[in-house]
C-alpha positions, 0 to 999 in steps of 0.5 A: 818789478815796478819802481814803485816797489823799490821805495820802501822808505819815507822822507820829508823834504825842507827847501832852504830859504833865504832872508836878508837879516841885518845884525844891527848896530847900523851893519848892512843886511846879509843873507841867512839861510834857514829851513821851515819848521813844516816839511815842503814835501811830506812823507815822500816814498823813496829809497835810501842806498845805505849799502852803497853809503861812504863814510869818513870819520875825522879825528879832532878834538874834542870829538870825531867827525863823521861825514856820510854820502848816501844815494837817495832815490826818489819818484820822478816829479819829486820837488827836490833841490840843492841844499835842501834838508832831508829827514829820513822818517824811520830814523830821524837822521837829518842829511843835506842834499847835493845836485838831484839827477833826472834818470831817463825821466823815470826816477830821480836820484840825489847824493845826500850828505850826513854831517855832524851839525848838518853844516851847509855844502 
């Protein structure tokens, strides 16, 4: 079985961008991080390892917070970076990428984190 048969999901990848913006009133500019509206990598074949997912639920007011960490496997050569936004096209769920790892120049895997409001890592 080849690795291409393992990629049964698709995702979009958005690279994080930094822009210096001043809040006005004579205050100095500081970096603001955001994502583009269009994906940098569109419809990338991948595999979301949901069976290896670890979930943490924290009880807070006014609502509970859910954090989930999933292993994402990608083809070699995919341009993915730390803090990229990953959108699972089948579900529309958004995740934030941790540090990607190259597995013997065969494929990439990266842990992705799902948070309640897509907080930066």
